ZAKOLDREN-739429 format. One record per residue: residue in three letters; x, y, z of N, C-alpha, C, CB in turn. Coordinates in steps of 0.2 Angstrom, whole numbers, padded with zeros to 4 digits, always signed. Glycine has a CB too. Example, Ala and Ser with C-alpha at 12.3 -4.5 7.8 and 13.67 -1.06 7.14 Angstrom:
# residues 2
ala+0066-0028+0039+0062-0022+0039+0066-0016+0039+0057-0022+0045/ser+0064-0011+0035+0068-0005+0036+0064+0000+0039+0070-0003+0029/
//
This chain:
# residues 171
unk+0081-0273-0107+0078-0275-0108+0071-0272-0116+0078-0275-0100/unk+0069-0274-0117+0070-0272-0124+0059-0271-0123+0076-0280-0131/unk+0058-0264-0129+0050-0263-0126+0048-0269-0128+0046-0257-0129/unk+0041-0267-0125+0036-0273-0128+0033-0269-0135+0027-0277-0122/unk+0027-0271-0139+0025-0269-0142+0015-0272-0141+0030-0270-0147/unk+0014-0266-0138+0005-0270-0137+0003-0270-0144-0003-0264-0132/unk-0002-0276-0143-0006-0277-0149-0014-0275-0147-0005-0285-0152/unk-0018-0275-0150-0025-0272-0148-0029-0273-0155-0024-0263-0146/unk-0033-0279-0152-0040-0282-0157-0043-0276-0163-0049-0285-0150/unk-0041-0283-0170-0047-0276-0175-0054-0275-0172-0050-0278-0183/unk-0055-0269-0172-0060-0268-0170-0067-0268-0177-0057-0261-0165/unk-0064-0270-0184-0069-0270-0190-0072-0276-0190-0066-0270-0196/unk-0079-0276-0190-0080-0284-0190-0078-0287-0195-0086-0287-0190/unk-0081-0294-0195-0080-0299-0198-0083-0298-0207-0083-0305-0193/unk-0078-0299-0210-0080-0297-0217-0086-0300-0220-0074-0298-0222/unk-0091-0306-0217-0095-0309-0216-0103-0305-0214-0093-0313-0212/unk-0100-0302-0209-0105-0293-0202-0105-0290-0207-0100-0287-0194/unk-0099-0288-0212-0100-0280-0217-0105-0281-0222-0091-0276-0222/unk-0109-0275-0221-0115-0273-0221-0115-0270-0232-0115-0266-0214/unk-0117-0273-0238-0114-0268-0244-0116-0260-0244-0118-0271-0251/unk-0112-0259-0245-0113-0252-0249-0114-0248-0253-0112-0250-0250/unk-0118-0245-0257-0119-0243-0261-0113-0238-0264-0125-0240-0261/unk-0109-0238-0268-0103-0234-0268-0104-0228-0276-0096-0241-0269/unk-0104-0222-0275-0107-0220-0280-0100-0217-0285-0113-0214-0279/unk-0103-0219-0291-0098-0219-0296-0094-0210-0297-0101-0221-0303/unk-0089-0211-0298-0084-0205-0296-0089-0200-0302-0072-0205-0298/unk-0089-0202-0308-0094-0195-0312-0101-0193-0307-0098-0198-0321/unk-0103-0195-0303-0108-0192-0295-0103-0189-0293-0113-0198-0289/unk-0098-0190-0289-0097-0187-0284-0094-0180-0284-0094-0192-0281/unk-0094-0179-0279-0088-0169-0278-0086-0169-0274-0091-0161-0277/unk-0081-0168-0277-0074-0166-0270-0073-0160-0269-0066-0167-0271/unk-0070-0157-0262-0066-0154-0260-0059-0153-0260-0068-0155-0257/unk-0054-0148-0265-0049-0147-0264-0046-0143-0262-0048-0149-0267/unk-0043-0142-0257-0038-0135-0255-0033-0135-0259-0035-0134-0247/unk-0035-0125-0260-0027-0125-0266-0024-0119-0263-0028-0123-0276/unk-0019-0117-0262-0015-0110-0261-0016-0106-0265-0009-0111-0262/unk-0013-0100-0264-0015-0095-0268-0006-0095-0271-0019-0087-0265/unk-0003-0095-0273+0002-0093-0274+0006-0088-0281+0004-0099-0274/unk+0011-0083-0279+0012-0079-0282+0011-0072-0280+0012-0080-0286/unk+0009-0072-0273+0006-0066-0270+0008-0058-0269+0005-0069-0264/unk+0016-0062-0271+0019-0056-0269+0022-0053-0274+0024-0057-0265/unk+0020-0054-0280+0021-0051-0286+0017-0045-0287+0019-0056-0290/unk+0019-0039-0294+0011-0036-0297+0010-0038-0300+0009-0030-0298/unk+0002-0036-0300-0002-0042-0305-0001-0038-0313-0012-0043-0302/unk-0003-0039-0320-0003-0038-0324-0004-0032-0329-0005-0040-0324/unk-0011-0028-0321-0010-0022-0321-0007-0017-0318-0013-0020-0322/unk+0000-0021-0313+0004-0016-0310+0003-0016-0301+0001-0009-0314/unk-0005-0016-0298-0007-0020-0295-0003-0025-0291-0010-0021-0297/unk-0003-0020-0285+0002-0027-0280-0006-0031-0277+0010-0022-0271/unk+0001-0037-0280-0005-0041-0277-0006-0041-0267-0003-0051-0280/unk-0002-0039-0266-0001-0039-0259-0008-0033-0253+0007-0036-0258/unk-0007-0028-0259-0014-0024-0258-0019-0025-0256-0015-0022-0261/unk-0021-0031-0262-0026-0029-0263-0031-0036-0259-0026-0027-0271/unk-0023-0042-0256-0024-0047-0250-0027-0044-0246-0018-0050-0246/unk-0022-0039-0245-0022-0034-0238-0028-0032-0235-0018-0027-0239/unk-0032-0027-0242-0038-0022-0244-0042-0030-0239-0040-0019-0255/unk-0045-0038-0245-0048-0041-0243-0048-0043-0234-0048-0045-0249/unk-0042-0043-0233-0039-0047-0226-0041-0043-0221-0030-0047-0226/unk-0041-0036-0221-0044-0028-0214-0050-0031-0216-0042-0015-0216/unk-0051-0026-0223-0060-0026-0222-0065-0028-0222-0062-0023-0224/unk-0065-0039-0224-0068-0042-0226-0067-0047-0220-0067-0042-0233/unk-0061-0049-0221-0060-0057-0218-0062-0057-0210-0050-0060-0217/unk-0057-0053-0208-0057-0052-0201-0063-0048-0199-0051-0047-0200/unk-0068-0045-0202-0075-0043-0199-0080-0048-0202-0077-0037-0201/unk-0079-0054-0204-0083-0059-0204-0087-0058-0208-0085-0060-0198/unk-0085-0055-0214-0088-0052-0223-0087-0057-0229-0083-0045-0227/unk-0082-0064-0227-0080-0069-0232-0085-0070-0237-0079-0076-0228/unk-0092-0069-0233-0099-0073-0238-0098-0067-0245-0110-0071-0233/unk-0096-0062-0245-0094-0056-0252-0088-0053-0254-0096-0048-0252/unk-0084-0061-0252-0078-0062-0258-0079-0066-0265-0073-0066-0254/unk-0079-0063-0271-0082-0067-0275-0073-0070-0279-0088-0063-0279/unk-0075-0075-0282-0067-0077-0284-0067-0081-0289-0062-0080-0277/unk-0063-0079-0295-0067-0082-0303-0057-0085-0303-0071-0074-0312/unk-0058-0092-0307-0052-0092-0310-0051-0093-0320-0049-0100-0306/unk-0046-0090-0319-0045-0090-0328-0039-0093-0329-0046-0081-0333/unk-0042-0098-0334-0035-0100-0337-0031-0098-0340-0034-0103-0340/unk-0025-0098-0341-0019-0095-0347-0015-0095-0350-0016-0092-0347/unk-0018-0100-0355-0013-0103-0361-0006-0099-0366-0019-0104-0366/unk-0010-0094-0364-0001-0090-0368+0002-0086-0362-0003-0082-0378/unk+0002-0090-0358+0009-0086-0352+0013-0090-0354+0008-0087-0343/unk+0019-0084-0355+0024-0088-0357+0031-0091-0354+0027-0084-0362/unk+0028-0091-0347+0030-0095-0340+0028-0103-0341+0024-0093-0333/unk+0022-0102-0339+0019-0108-0342+0011-0108-0344+0021-0113-0339/unk+0010-0113-0348+0004-0114-0353-0001-0117-0350+0006-0119-0359/unk+0001-0118-0342-0007-0121-0339-0007-0120-0333-0010-0128-0338/unk-0004-0112-0337-0005-0107-0329-0013-0105-0328-0001-0100-0329/unk-0016-0105-0323-0023-0104-0321-0025-0095-0318-0024-0111-0314/unk-0025-0092-0318-0024-0086-0311-0029-0086-0309-0023-0079-0313/unk-0027-0086-0304-0034-0082-0297-0036-0076-0299-0032-0081-0287/unk-0040-0072-0298-0044-0065-0298-0050-0064-0294-0046-0063-0305/unk-0049-0060-0289-0057-0057-0286-0061-0051-0288-0055-0055-0278/unk-0066-0054-0291-0070-0049-0294-0076-0045-0289-0074-0053-0299/unk-0077-0045-0283-0079-0044-0277-0076-0044-0271-0083-0045-0276/unk-0075-0039-0265-0078-0034-0267-0074-0029-0273-0080-0033-0260/unk-0080-0025-0275-0074-0019-0282-0068-0017-0276-0079-0007-0284/unk-0068-0015-0272-0061-0012-0268-0056-0017-0266-0064-0008-0261/unk-0057-0022-0266-0050-0029-0266-0051-0031-0276-0054-0039-0259/unk-0055-0029-0283-0055-0033-0285-0048-0033-0293-0062-0035-0286/unk-0046-0038-0297-0041-0039-0300-0037-0047-0296-0038-0031-0299/unk-0030-0047-0299-0029-0053-0299-0024-0056-0295-0027-0054-0305/unk-0025-0058-0288-0022-0057-0284-0016-0066-0283-0028-0055-0279/unk-0015-0067-0288-0011-0074-0288-0012-0078-0293-0011-0077-0282/unk-0009-0085-0294-0011-0093-0296-0012-0098-0294-0009-0095-0297/unk-0015-0101-0297-0015-0109-0293-0009-0109-0295-0019-0117-0296/unk-0006-0114-0290+0001-0117-0291+0004-0122-0297+0001-0120-0286/unk+0008-0121-0298+0010-0125-0305+0010-0131-0305+0016-0123-0307/unk+0009-0136-0299+0011-0142-0301+0003-0145-0299+0017-0146-0296/unk-0003-0140-0297-0011-0140-0297-0013-0135-0304-0014-0137-0289/unk-0011-0134-0307-0014-0130-0312-0017-0133-0319-0009-0125-0314/unk-0012-0141-0321-0015-0142-0328-0020-0147-0323-0008-0147-0336/unk-0020-0148-0318-0025-0154-0316-0034-0147-0313-0020-0160-0307/unk-0031-0145-0316-0038-0138-0312-0040-0137-0317-0037-0130-0309/unk-0036-0131-0323-0035-0132-0329-0039-0137-0334-0027-0133-0329/unk-0041-0142-0335-0043-0147-0336-0051-0148-0333-0038-0150-0334/unk-0050-0146-0327-0057-0147-0322-0061-0138-0325-0055-0148-0310/unk-0058-0135-0326-0060-0131-0329-0065-0129-0337-0055-0130-0328/unk-0060-0132-0341-0061-0133-0349-0067-0138-0348-0054-0137-0353/unk-0068-0146-0343-0072-0149-0346-0080-0146-0340-0068-0156-0347/unk-0081-0139-0339-0084-0138-0334-0087-0142-0326-0087-0136-0337/unk-0083-0145-0327-0083-0150-0318-0083-0145-0313-0074-0156-0316/unk-0079-0138-0312-0079-0134-0308-0086-0133-0305-0077-0130-0311/unk-0087-0133-0298-0096-0132-0298-0096-0125-0293-0100-0139-0294/unk-0090-0122-0289-0089-0118-0285-0080-0117-0282-0096-0119-0280/unk-0079-0108-0282-0072-0109-0279-0075-0104-0276-0065-0109-0282/unk-0070-0102-0267-0071-0096-0263-0063-0098-0259-0080-0096-0257/unk-0064-0090-0256-0057-0090-0249-0062-0094-0245-0054-0081-0243/unk-0057-0101-0242-0056-0103-0235-0051-0100-0232-0055-0110-0234/unk-0048-0098-0234-0041-0093-0231-0037-0090-0231-0038-0094-0231/unk-0038-0087-0226-0032-0078-0227-0029-0078-0220-0038-0067-0229/unk-0024-0075-0223-0019-0074-0214-0011-0069-0215-0016-0085-0210/unk-0009-0066-0211-0004-0065-0213+0000-0068-0209-0003-0060-0213/unk+0008-0070-0213+0014-0070-0212+0020-0068-0209+0014-0070-0215/unk+0026-0067-0209+0031-0064-0210+0030-0057-0212+0034-0067-0214/unk+0034-0052-0207+0033-0045-0211+0024-0043-0212+0038-0046-0219/unk+0020-0045-0210+0014-0045-0213+0009-0046-0218+0013-0043-0212/unk+0015-0050-0223+0015-0053-0228+0007-0056-0227+0022-0057-0229/unk+0002-0056-0232-0004-0060-0235-0003-0065-0237-0008-0058-0238/unk-0008-0072-0235-0006-0076-0241-0013-0080-0241+0002-0082-0238/unk-0018-0083-0243-0024-0087-0244-0024-0093-0248-0028-0083-0247/unk-0028-0096-0249-0031-0102-0250-0039-0103-0251-0030-0106-0246/unk-0040-0107-0257-0045-0105-0261-0049-0115-0258-0043-0102-0272/unk-0056-0116-0256-0056-0122-0257-0061-0121-0264-0059-0128-0250/unk-0061-0126-0269-0063-0128-0275-0066-0136-0274-0055-0128-0280/unk-0074-0136-0279-0079-0141-0276-0077-0143-0284-0088-0138-0274/unk-0078-0150-0286-0076-0151-0292-0079-0156-0292-0070-0150-0294/unk-0083-0158-0299-0088-0164-0302-0083-0168-0301-0092-0164-0310/unk-0085-0176-0299-0078-0182-0302-0078-0183-0310-0079-0191-0299/unk-0073-0185-0310-0072-0188-0318-0066-0194-0319-0070-0182-0322/unk-0064-0196-0322-0057-0201-0323-0050-0198-0319-0056-0201-0332/unk-0052-0192-0319-0045-0190-0315-0046-0188-0306-0041-0181-0320/unk-0051-0189-0304-0051-0186-0299-0050-0189-0292-0055-0183-0300/unk-0048-0185-0287-0043-0191-0282-0050-0194-0279-0037-0188-0275/unk-0045-0202-0277-0050-0204-0275-0053-0202-0267-0048-0210-0275/unk-0059-0205-0266-0063-0199-0260-0063-0206-0256-0072-0193-0262/unk-0061-0212-0257-0060-0216-0251-0054-0214-0248-0060-0222-0253/unk-0048-0212-0247-0043-0209-0241-0044-0203-0239-0036-0209-0242/unk-0046-0204-0233-0045-0196-0230-0040-0194-0227-0049-0194-0225/unk-0038-0188-0227-0034-0183-0228-0034-0179-0222-0036-0179-0233/unk-0026-0175-0221-0023-0171-0216-0022-0164-0218-0017-0173-0213/unk-0021-0160-0215-0019-0154-0218-0013-0152-0211-0027-0147-0220/unk-0006-0151-0211-0004-0147-0206-0003-0140-0207+0002-0149-0203/unk-0001-0136-0201-0001-0132-0201+0003-0126-0209+0001-0132-0195/unk+0007-0131-0212+0011-0126-0217+0007-0128-0224+0020-0127-0219/unk+0003-0132-0224-0001-0133-0228-0001-0140-0233-0001-0127-0231/unk+0003-0143-0231+0005-0152-0234+0002-0153-0230+0011-0158-0235/unk-0003-0160-0236-0006-0162-0237-0006-0172-0236-0008-0158-0241/unk-0007-0174-0230-0005-0181-0230-0009-0185-0233-0005-0183-0224/unk-0009-0191-0233-0015-0197-0232-0016-0199-0224-0012-0205-0236/unk-0021-0200-0222-0021-0202-0213-0021-0210-0213-0029-0199-0208/unk-0018-0214-0219-0020-0218-0215-0009-0221-0218-0029-0221-0217/unk-0008-0217-0218+0001-0218-0221+0007-0217-0216+0004-0213-0228/
//
């Protein structure tokens, strides 16, 4: 006996019943991008452990509910010998955790670099900090970007799984 497939009526109204919507131009929209911080297990150019800096942020600020005191800056590194599109992630405050804590992942660095160059980044903040195996600290950033020709499509809702993989909601 085969499985019967249940069908449900389409809940969307007929095309004639839909109201016209004002769609903002991409240039006027602001998009949020979540970016993990990569390279967190290495020392930075000042030979300071990025794990020590992230650990200070996590222990002294994140777990105490003081995440608003954490300030982050993105700095392009066009002379980086490994990747000319590299974008470094620097913590600028609090002072005891200030320093380079990692990079924007290589597969997102070119886009983020263009956003920085075009002046379309409106804000960057730490949105997640946590610990993994061996007490290794990891982090994610939330970037707010003004729209442009290369901006992501705002009409496709996305979800993120526990491992940080992003999927289109309707795929």
